[in-house]
DOVOPA-866662 format. One record per atom (N, C-alpha, C): atom name; x, y, z; residue in one letter. Coordinates in steps of 0.1 Angstrom, whole numbers, plus 5000, padded with zeros to 4 digits. Example, Ala and Ser with C-alpha at 12.3 -4.5 7.8 and 13.67 -1.06 7.14 Angstrom:
BEGIN
site x y z code
N 5132 4943 5078 a .
CA 5123 4955 5078 a .
C 5132 4967 5078 a .
N 5128 4978 5071 s .
CA 5137 4989 5071 s .
C 5129 5000 5079 s .
This chain:
BEGIN
site x y z code
N 6578 4370 1296 m .
CA 6583 4370 1284 m .
C 6577 4381 1273 m .
N 6585 4387 1265 v .
CA 6580 4397 1257 v .
C 6578 4390 1243 v .
N 6563 4393 1238 s .
CA 6560 4386 1226 s .
C 6562 4395 1214 s .
N 6563 4390 1202 v .
CA 6566 4395 1188 v .
C 6555 4408 1188 v .
N 6543 4405 1191 n .
CA 6532 4414 1187 n .
C 6535 4427 1198 n .
N 6540 4425 1209 s .
CA 6544 4437 1218 s .
C 6555 4443 1213 s .
N 6565 4438 1207 v .
CA 6577 4444 1202 v .
C 6575 4451 1190 v .
N 6566 4444 1181 l .
CA 6560 4453 1169 l .
C 6553 4465 1171 l .
N 6544 4465 1182 t .
CA 6537 4475 1186 t .
C 6545 4489 1186 t .
N 6558 4488 1189 y .
CA 6566 4499 1192 y .
C 6577 4503 1182 y .
N 6575 4497 1170 m .
CA 6585 4500 1160 m .
C 6583 4514 1154 m .
N 6571 4518 1154 g .
CA 6568 4531 1149 g .
C 6575 4541 1157 g .
N 6575 4539 1170 i .
CA 6584 4550 1181 i .
C 6597 4547 1177 i .
N 6603 4535 1176 a .
CA 6615 4531 1175 a .
C 6621 4537 1162 a .
N 6614 4538 1149 a .
CA 6617 4543 1139 a .
C 6618 4560 1141 a .
N 6609 4563 1147 a .
CA 6610 4578 1150 a .
C 6623 4584 1157 a .
N 6625 4576 1169 v .
CA 6636 4579 1177 v .
C 6649 4577 1168 v .
N 6651 4566 1161 l .
CA 6661 4563 1153 l .
C 6663 4574 1142 l .
N 6654 4578 1136 a .
CA 6655 4589 1126 a .
C 6661 4602 1133 a .
N 6657 4604 1144 w .
CA 6662 4617 1151 w .
C 6677 4615 1156 w .
N 6680 4603 1161 v .
CA 6693 4600 1163 v .
C 6703 4600 1151 v .
N 6697 4596 1137 v .
CA 6706 4596 1127 v .
C 6708 4609 1122 v .
N 6698 4618 1124 i .
CA 6698 4634 1120 i .
C 6708 4640 1127 i .
N 6706 4637 1142 v .
CA 6715 4645 1151 v .
C 6730 4642 1150 v .
N 6732 4629 1149 v .
CA 6746 4625 1146 v .
C 6751 4629 1135 v .
N 6744 4628 1124 s .
CA 6748 4632 1110 s .
C 6751 4647 1109 s .
N 6744 4656 1117 i .
CA 6746 4670 1119 i .
C 6759 4671 1125 i .
N 6760 4664 1137 s .
CA 6773 4666 1145 s .
C 6785 4664 1137 s .
N 6785 4654 1128 l .
CA 6796 4650 1120 l .
C 6799 4659 1109 l .
N 6789 4669 1106 n .
CA 6790 4680 1095 n .
C 6789 4693 1100 n .
N 6800 4699 1105 p .
CA 6797 4712 1111 p .
C 6793 4723 1102 p .
N 6795 4721 1090 w .
CA 6792 4730 1080 w .
C 6776 4730 1077 w .
N 6769 4720 1082 f .
CA 6754 4721 1080 f .
C 6745 4730 1087 f .
N 6735 4739 1082 s .
CA 6728 4745 1086 s .
C 6714 4743 1084 s .
N 6707 4743 1096 m .
CA 6691 4739 1095 m .
C 6685 4750 1088 m .
N 6693 4762 1086 f .
CA 6685 4774 1079 f .
C 6689 4776 1066 f .
N 6698 4767 1060 g .
CA 6704 4767 1046 g .
C 6704 4755 1038 g .
N 6702 4745 1044 n .
CA 6705 4733 1037 n .
C 6691 4722 1039 n .
N 6691 4712 1031 a .
CA 6682 4701 1033 a .
C 6688 4689 1040 a .
N 6679 4683 1047 l .
CA 6686 4671 1057 l .
C 6693 4663 1047 l .
N 6688 4660 1033 s .
CA 6693 4649 1025 s .
C 6708 4655 1022 s .
N 6711 4667 1023 d .
CA 6726 4672 1020 d .
C 6735 4662 1031 d .
N 6731 4659 1042 l .
CA 6738 4649 1049 l .
C 6740 4637 1044 l .
N 6732 4632 1035 g .
CA 6736 4620 1025 g .
C 6742 4621 1014 g .
N 6747 4632 1009 n .
CA 6753 4636 0997 n .
C 6768 4632 1000 n .
N 6773 4624 0990 p .
CA 6788 4618 0991 p .
C 6798 4628 0993 p .
N 6796 4641 0993 h .
CA 6805 4651 0998 h .
C 6805 4654 1012 h .
N 6794 4650 1020 a .
CA 6793 4649 1034 a .
C 6802 4641 1039 a .
N 6805 4645 1053 n .
CA 6815 4637 1062 n .
C 6805 4623 1065 n .
N 6811 4614 1064 y .
CA 6804 4601 1069 y .
C 6788 4601 1064 y .
N 6788 4604 1052 y .
CA 6773 4604 1044 y .
C 6767 4591 1047 y .
N 6773 4581 1047 w .
CA 6768 4568 1048 w .
C 6759 4564 1061 w .
N 6760 4576 1072 v .
CA 6756 4573 1085 v .
C 6741 4577 1081 v .
N 6740 4588 1073 y .
CA 6727 4592 1070 y .
C 6719 4584 1061 y .
N 6725 4577 1052 n .
CA 6719 4570 1041 n .
C 6715 4557 1049 n .
N 6725 4549 1053 y .
CA 6722 4537 1060 y .
C 6711 4539 1071 y .
N 6713 4550 1077 g .
CA 6703 4551 1089 g .
C 6691 4552 1084 g .
N 6687 4559 1072 l .
CA 6675 4560 1068 l .
C 6669 4547 1062 l .
N 6679 4539 1058 v .
CA 6672 4525 1052 v .
C 6669 4517 1065 v .
N 6677 4518 1077 v .
CA 6673 4509 1089 v .
C 6660 4514 1095 v .
N 6659 4529 1096 t .
CA 6646 4534 1099 t .
C 6635 4530 1092 t .
N 6638 4529 1078 a .
CA 6628 4526 1070 a .
C 6620 4510 1074 a .
N 6633 4500 1075 a .
CA 6631 4488 1080 a .
C 6620 4487 1092 a .
N 6624 4496 1102 l .
CA 6616 4496 1115 l .
C 6602 4500 1113 l .
N 6600 4509 1104 m .
CA 6588 4515 1100 m .
C 6579 4504 1090 m .
N 6586 4498 1082 l .
CA 6578 4485 1076 l .
C 6572 4476 1084 l .
N 6582 4472 1096 l .
CA 6576 4463 1105 l .
C 6565 4469 1113 l .
N 6564 4482 1116 f .
CA 6553 4487 1122 f .
C 6541 4487 1113 f .
N 6542 4489 1100 s .
CA 6534 4490 1090 s .
C 6527 4476 1090 s .
N 6534 4466 1089 f .
CA 6528 4452 1088 f .
C 6521 4450 1101 f .
N 6526 4455 1113 h .
CA 6519 4452 1125 h .
C 6504 4461 1126 h .
N 6504 4470 1120 l .
CA 6493 4480 1117 l .
C 6482 4471 1107 l .
N 6488 4465 1098 l .
CA 6478 4460 1090 l .
C 6471 4447 1097 l .
N 6479 4442 1106 l .
CA 6474 4429 1111 l .
C 6465 4433 1123 l .
N 6465 4444 1128 v .
CA 6456 4448 1140 v .
C 6444 4458 1135 v .
N 6444 4459 1123 s .
CA 6434 4469 1116 s .
C 6419 4464 1119 s .
N 6410 4472 1120 e .
CA 6398 4468 1125 e .
C 6386 4469 1113 e .
N 6392 4475 1103 n .
CA 6385 4477 1090 n .
C 6393 4478 1077 n .
N 6386 4477 1065 k .
CA 6392 4478 1053 k .
C 6398 4492 1052 k .
N 6394 4502 1057 v .
CA 6399 4516 1055 v .
C 6413 4517 1062 v .
N 6412 4511 1074 e .
CA 6424 4511 1083 e .
C 6434 4503 1077 e .
N 6432 4494 1069 v .
CA 6442 4485 1063 v .
C 6448 4491 1052 v .
N 6439 4499 1044 m .
CA 6445 4509 1034 m .
C 6454 4520 1039 m .
N 6448 4524 1050 g .
CA 6459 4535 1056 g .
C 6473 4529 1060 g .
N 6471 4516 1065 s .
CA 6485 4509 1069 s .
C 6492 4506 1057 s .
N 6486 4503 1046 s .
CA 6490 4499 1032 s .
C 6500 4514 1027 s .
N 6495 4525 1030 f .
CA 6502 4536 1028 f .
C 6515 4540 1037 f .
N 6513 4534 1049 v .
CA 6526 4535 1056 v .
C 6538 4523 1051 v .
N 6532 4513 1046 t .
CA 6541 4503 1039 t .
C 6548 4509 1027 t .
N 6540 4517 1020 i .
CA 6547 4522 1009 i .
C 6554 4533 1011 i .
N 6552 4542 1021 a .
CA 6559 4552 1026 a .
C 6574 4548 1032 a .
N 6573 4536 1039 s .
CA 6586 4530 1043 s .
C 6594 4528 1032 s .
N 6590 4522 1021 i .
CA 6598 4518 1010 i .
C 6604 4531 1005 i .
N 6595 4542 1002 f .
CA 6601 4556 0999 f .
C 6613 4561 1008 f .
N 6610 4557 1020 l .
CA 6620 4563 1030 l .
C 6634 4556 1027 l .
N 6633 4543 1025 a .
CA 6645 4535 1022 a .
C 6649 4539 1009 a .
N 6642 4543 0999 l .
CA 6648 4549 0987 l .
C 6654 4561 0988 l .
N 6651 4569 0997 i .
CA 6658 4583 1000 i .
C 6672 4580 1004 i .
N 6676 4569 1012 g .
CA 6689 4566 1014 g .
C 6695 4558 1004 g .
N 6688 4552 0993 i .
CA 6695 4546 0984 i .
C 6698 4557 0975 i .
N 6688 4563 0969 f .
CA 6692 4575 0959 f .
C 6693 4586 0968 f .
N 6707 4588 0973 h .
CA 6710 4599 0979 h .
C 6709 4611 0972 h .
N 6710 4623 0980 e .
CA 6713 4637 0974 e .
C 6723 4638 0962 e .
N 6717 4643 0951 g .
CA 6727 4644 0939 g .
C 6724 4634 0929 g .
N 6713 4624 0932 t .
CA 6710 4614 0921 t .
C 6697 4618 0915 t .
N 6693 4614 0904 y .
CA 6681 4617 0899 y .
C 6670 4616 0906 y .
N 6666 4603 0910 p .
CA 6652 4601 0917 p .
C 6652 4607 0930 p .
N 6662 4614 0934 h .
CA 6663 4617 0950 h .
C 6648 4627 0954 h .
N 6646 4635 0947 t .
CA 6636 4646 0949 t .
C 6623 4638 0949 t .
N 6622 4631 0937 f .
CA 6608 4622 0936 f .
C 6606 4615 0949 f .
N 6617 4608 0953 v .
CA 6613 4598 0963 v .
C 6613 4605 0977 v .
N 6618 4616 0980 s .
CA 6616 4624 0993 s .
C 6601 4630 0993 s .
N 6598 4636 0979 e .
CA 6584 4642 0981 e .
C 6574 4632 0982 e .
N 6575 4619 0975 w .
CA 6567 4608 0977 w .
C 6565 4601 0990 w .
N 6578 4603 0998 f .
CA 6578 4597 1013 f .
C 6568 4604 1019 f .
N 6568 4618 1021 f .
CA 6559 4627 1029 f .
C 6546 4625 1023 f .
N 6543 4625 1010 t .
CA 6531 4622 1004 t .
C 6522 4611 1010 t .
N 6529 4599 1009 q .
CA 6525 4587 1013 q .
C 6522 4588 1027 q .
N 6529 4593 1036 m .
CA 6528 4594 1051 m .
C 6516 4602 1052 m .
N 6515 4613 1045 d .
CA 6502 4622 1049 d .
C 6489 4612 1043 d .
N 6490 4606 1034 l .
CA 6478 4599 1029 l .
C 6475 4586 1040 l .
N 6485 4584 1045 a .
CA 6484 4572 1055 a .
C 6476 4577 1068 a .
N 6480 4590 1072 v .
CA 6474 4596 1083 v .
C 6460 4598 1081 v .
N 6456 4605 1068 v .
CA 6443 4606 1066 v .
C 6434 4594 1065 v .
N 6439 4585 1057 v .
CA 6431 4573 1057 v .
C 6429 4565 1067 v .
N 6441 4563 1073 w .
CA 6440 4555 1088 w .
C 6431 4561 1096 w .
N 6431 4575 1098 s .
CA 6422 4584 1106 s .
C 6407 4582 1103 s .
N 6405 4581 1090 i .
CA 6390 4578 1084 i .
C 6386 4564 1088 i .
N 6396 4556 1089 g .
CA 6393 4541 1094 g .
C 6389 4541 1110 g .
N 6396 4551 1117 l .
CA 6391 4552 1131 l .
C 6377 4557 1133 l .
N 6376 4567 1125 v .
CA 6363 4575 1125 v .
C 6353 4563 1122 v .
N 6354 4555 1112 l .
CA 6344 4545 1107 l .
C 6343 4535 1118 l .
N 6354 4533 1129 s .
CA 6353 4526 1139 s .
C 6346 4530 1151 s .
N 6343 4543 1148 r .
CA 6338 4551 1159 r .
C 6347 4553 1171 r .
N 6359 4555 1168 r .
CA 6369 4559 1177 r .
C 6371 4574 1175 r .
N 6361 4582 1175 l .
CA 6361 4596 1172 l .
C 6371 4605 1179 l .
N 6371 4601 1193 n .
CA 6382 4609 1202 n .
C 6397 4610 1195 n .
N 6401 4599 1188 y .
CA 6414 4599 1180 y .
C 6413 4601 1168 y .
N 6402 4596 1162 g .
CA 6400 4595 1147 g .
C 6399 4610 1141 g .
N 6392 4618 1148 i .
CA 6389 4632 1143 i .
C 6401 4641 1144 i .
N 6407 4641 1156 p .
CA 6420 4650 1156 p .
C 6431 4644 1147 p .
N 6432 4633 1146 l .
CA 6443 4627 1136 l .
C 6439 4632 1121 l .
N 6427 4630 1119 l .
CA 6422 4634 1105 l .
C 6424 4647 1103 l .
N 6422 4655 1111 l .
CA 6424 4671 1110 l .
C 6439 4672 1108 l .
N 6446 4666 1117 l .
CA 6460 4667 1116 l .
C 6466 4664 1102 l .
N 6461 4654 1096 g .
CA 6465 4650 1083 g .
C 6460 4659 1072 g .
N 6448 4666 1074 l .
CA 6442 4672 1063 l .
C 6449 4687 1063 l .
N 6451 4692 1078 i .
CA 6457 4704 1077 i .
C 6472 4706 1077 i .
N 6480 4696 1082 a .
CA 6495 4697 1082 a .
C 6499 4700 1069 a .
N 6496 4697 1058 p .
CA 6502 4701 1044 p .
C 6497 4715 1041 p .
N 6489 4721 1048 i .
CA 6486 4737 1042 i .
C 6498 4744 1046 i .
N 6504 4746 1058 p .
CA 6516 4754 1061 p .
C 6526 4748 1055 p .
N 6527 4734 1051 a .
CA 6540 4731 1043 a .
C 6539 4736 1029 a .
N 6528 4738 1024 l .
CA 6526 4743 1010 l .
C 6526 4758 1010 l .
N 6522 4765 1018 l .
CA 6518 4778 1018 l .
C 6530 4787 1026 l .
N 6538 4783 1036 i .
CA 6547 4792 1043 i .
C 6559 4791 1033 i .
N 6566 4801 1032 k .
CA 6579 4802 1026 k .
C 6589 4798 1036 k .
N 6593 4786 1037 w .
CA 6601 4781 1045 w .
C 6616 4784 1043 w .
N 6625 4790 1054 p .
CA 6638 4793 1050 p .
C 6647 4782 1045 p .
N 6644 4770 1048 s .
CA 6652 4759 1041 s .
C 6645 4748 1041 s .
N 6649 4739 1032 t .
CA 6642 4725 1031 t .
C 6643 4719 1046 t .
N 6655 4719 1050 a .
CA 6654 4711 1063 a .
C 6645 4715 1074 a .
N 6641 4728 1077 l .
CA 6630 4731 1085 l .
C 6617 4726 1078 l .
N 6613 4725 1066 l .
CA 6603 4720 1062 l .
C 6602 4705 1063 l .
N 6613 4698 1062 e .
CA 6614 4683 1063 e .
C 6612 4680 1079 e .
N 6619 4690 1086 t .
CA 6618 4688 1101 t .
C 6602 4689 1105 t .
N 6596 4697 1101 y .
CA 6581 4699 1104 y .
C 6573 4688 1100 y .
N 6579 4680 1087 g .
CA 6569 4669 1084 g .
C 6571 4657 1092 g .
N 6587 4657 1096 i .
CA 6589 4646 1104 i .
C 6583 4646 1118 i .
N 6580 4658 1125 v .
CA 6573 4660 1137 v .
C 6559 4656 1135 v .
N 6551 4659 1124 i .
CA 6539 4655 1121 i .
C 6538 4640 1121 i .
N 6545 4633 1113 i .
CA 6547 4619 1113 i .
C 6549 4613 1128 i .
N 6560 4619 1135 d .
CA 6560 4613 1147 d .
C 6550 4615 1157 d .
N 6541 4625 1156 i .
CA 6530 4628 1164 i .
C 6520 4615 1162 i .
N 6516 4613 1149 w .
CA 6508 4602 1144 w .
C 6514 4589 1147 w .
N 6525 4587 1148 a .
CA 6532 4572 1153 a .
C 6528 4569 1166 a .
N 6531 4580 1175 i .
CA 6530 4581 1189 i .
C 6514 4577 1192 i .
N 6506 4584 1187 v .
CA 6492 4582 1189 v .
C 6487 4568 1183 v .
N 6493 4566 1172 a .
CA 6489 4552 1166 a .
C 6493 4540 1175 a .
N 6505 4541 1182 t .
CA 6510 4531 1189 t .
C 6502 4531 1202 t .
N 6497 4542 1207 i .
CA 6488 4542 1220 i .
C 6475 4535 1216 i .
N 6470 4536 1202 l .
CA 6457 4531 1201 l .
C 6460 4514 1196 l .
N 6472 4509 1191 i .
CA 6472 4495 1189 i .
C 6477 4489 1201 i .
N 6483 4494 1211 k .
CA 6488 4486 1221 k .
C 6479 4478 1229 k .
N 6486 4465 1229 g .
CA 6477 4454 1234 g .
C 6466 4447 1225 g .
N 6465 4452 1212 k .
CA 6456 4446 1204 k .
C 6463 4434 1198 k .
N 6455 4424 1196 a .
CA 6460 4410 1190 a .
C 6456 4411 1174 a .
N 6466 4406 1168 p .
CA 6465 4406 1153 p .
C 6451 4399 1148 p .
N 6445 4403 1138 r .
CA 6432 4397 1133 r .
C 6435 4390 1120 r .
N 6428 4380 1117 v .
CA 6428 4373 1104 v .
C 6420 4382 1094 v .
N 6425 4387 1083 h .
CA 6418 4394 1074 h .
C 6415 4385 1061 h .
N 6402 4381 1061 c .
CA 6400 4374 1049 c .
C 6391 4383 1039 c .
N 6395 4382 1028 g .
CA 6388 4390 1016 g .
C 6389 4406 1019 g .
N 6400 4411 1024 v .
CA 6402 4424 1026 v .
C 6408 4429 1013 v .
């Protein structure tokens, strides 16, 4: 019998897979879309074909990510990992807000930027927690990923926002896969006074 704990362990990977399915399906429904000339959020603009696929897809993806963040909180080994997991919780809320405040609405740019910012903070802080738990073989590479990944995002003149967003999604996916490997089989802990 599959336990809730084991299902929640894979919610980060499920969110990553669903995000790519939503993106690919949305692109296939909008032949005008160009990875070199658009933003992914253009697929959620009400002028796009079946724009609701992209927007609702992000909200469902955010729900899976939120479940993963709750599981991360429960299996965290120290307060710093708890804080990193909390950033994932906040990022999942911002991801849902990207779908709610679609392209063309006032808060869209803000919630989009803050989703990626919160996820980068999550990677950095959660990795520091791993280092403090002496899990250096994973903690140091993930910490370097979180610290170095924003540099190309900020310094490279990306041909389009879609390519920049894709780069950010790949970084998040790498972290989600490694985080899943690390928490696989861990039982939830009771956090008192965290």
